[in-house]
N, C-alpha and C positions, 0 to 999 in steps of 0.2 A: 211470264207465264201463268198463266192462271191453273190452280189446281184441276183436277177431271171433277167435272159432274154429269150424272145421267140428266138427260133432256129434262125429265119431270122436275127432278131437285133443281134445274137451275135458277130460277126465283126464288127460291129458299135461302136466307140469311145462315150464318153458322154461327150454333149456339156454344161455339169453344168456350168463350169467354163468361157464359152466364153463369149465374150461381145459380144451383136449384132452388125453386120457392119464389124466385124473384118473378115480376110480372116479365110478360114477352117485350116490352118495348124498354123496361130498365135493366141498367145495366149492374154488374157488381164491383166491389173493389179493385178487382186486376184490372190490367191495364188494358183499352180498346187496340183495334189494331191499329189506329192513326198514330196512336203513340209508340208502336210495337214498329213499324216501318217507318213511322215519320212522314208517312204520304201513305196514299193509296194505290199508287203506282209501281210500286216496288222498287222505290227508291233504297239503296243502302245508307243506312242511318250512321254519323259521326262517330267516331272514337271516343269523344266526352257525353254524347248522347249515351252511349251505350254505357258506357262506366258510369254515369249517373242513374241508367236503369237496373243496371246491377247492383247498386248500392244500396237503391230502394227496396229492390226484392230482398237483399240480406238483412236488411231492417226490418223487413213484415214478416220474413220466414226463417232467418237466422236464428233466434231462440229454440225453435223446434227442431232444429237439426243437433245445436249442440245437448240438448236434454235425450233426445235419440243416440250420443255418442256415449255418453254417459250411461244408457242404461244398457247399450249392446257394446262393452268394452269386452277385447279379444284378448287371449291370452296368444303366445308364444306358437302355438298351432293353428290359428285363426278361429276355434271355437267361441264363441261368446260365454263371457261370464254366466250368466242366467242358465245356459246349456249344461253349465260344469257343475252349478250347482244342486242345479235339478238331478242329474246323474249322478252326484256324491249322494244326496235324499234319497234315492232309488235305493243305489247299493248300499245304505246304513238301513233301510227299512228292508231289505231284501235279507241282509243278516241277522237282523234281529228275530225276523221270520223264522229263518235258518236254525237259529240258536235254541228257539220257542219249539220248533218239533225236535231237535235233537237230544234236547232237558227229556230227561226221564218224566214219565207221568206218576205223580204220587196218587197212593188210592188214598180215597176220603179216611181220615182217621190217622194218618201217620204224616212224620215230619221225614227228613233227610238230615241225619247229622253232619255238623261238619267235618271237614279234615283231622282238624286239632282234636275235638273230642272223640273222634274215632281211636288218633293214636293213644291219646290218652288213656284210653279205656282198653285197649289193646295191651300197654304195657302194663295196666293193673293185672289183667288176666295173666297174662304171661307169668307175672309174679305170684298170683296165687296157685299158678300148675305147677311152679317150681316147689312150693310149701306143700302141696297136696303130695309131689314126689317124695321130698324128705319124710315126711308122716307115712307113707308108704312103707319108706324103706325102716322105718322105724319099729315096722310091727313086726312081730316074732318070725321067724324061719318057718316053725312049726307050728300052724293052727288047728288048736286041738278043742275049748270050749268054745261054747256057743256065742259069748261077747266078742270074743276075739273073731270068730266068723261075722256077725255083726257089724262090727268094727271095718273088717276088712272090704265087705262087701258095701259099706258105705261111702268109705274112700275112693275104692273104684269108680263108683257112680259119679261122684264129685268129680275126680280127674275126667270123665268122658264126657260131663257137662262142660267144664270148662274148656276141651278140646272142641266141642260143638259150639261156642260163643267165640273161640279164637278162630274159628273159622269164618263165623257169619262174621264179623270186627275184620276180617283179613280182604273182604271184599273189597272192588272199589268202591259204591256207592251203599250206604247203610240208613236203614228205615227203621224208625223205631216208633211207637203210637205215641200219638199228640197229647 
C-alpha cells in the first residue's frame, strides 16, 4: 500500500533521504529506497540483506552513539552525570554566596582578630586585672593623704579600663584598627 498523499502532491517525490544543500537530483550518502526495500514494489528483504544494512548503519553511525553514551552516563537514579555535576557547582556557588552574605561586613581600616589571638589577649587582660586587684588590696584601709587618694583613683580607673577591655574581647568577633 502506498502512503497517503494529497492529490496536488501525488507527482512530488519524497525528499526524505536527500541531504540538505544537495541538488534536487543528487542523493546523499544515505540509503535510497531501492536499497531499503530491495525493490519498489514493497517486497520484504531477506534477513541477510537486513543484517548487512544494519552492520553498514552501525559502521557509519555507531561512533556517534558511543560518544554520546560517554557524555551522558547516568547514575543509579537515572540522572545524567553532567546534570549532577552542574547541580553540585550550583550548590557550591550558592553556599559561597550565603557565606559571603553571612560574614560580617568590616568597616574600612579595621580587621578581625583571629580566635587564637583573641584568647591570648583575653588571658593577658584577666591576669592584669588580678594584679590590679592585688594592688588595690595593698592600699591602706584609711586613705588620708592626697597621694594615697590619687593612687586609689588611678588603680580604680585601671580596673575599670581592664573590665571594659575584657568585655570587648569576650565578644564573638573582635575588630581592631588595621
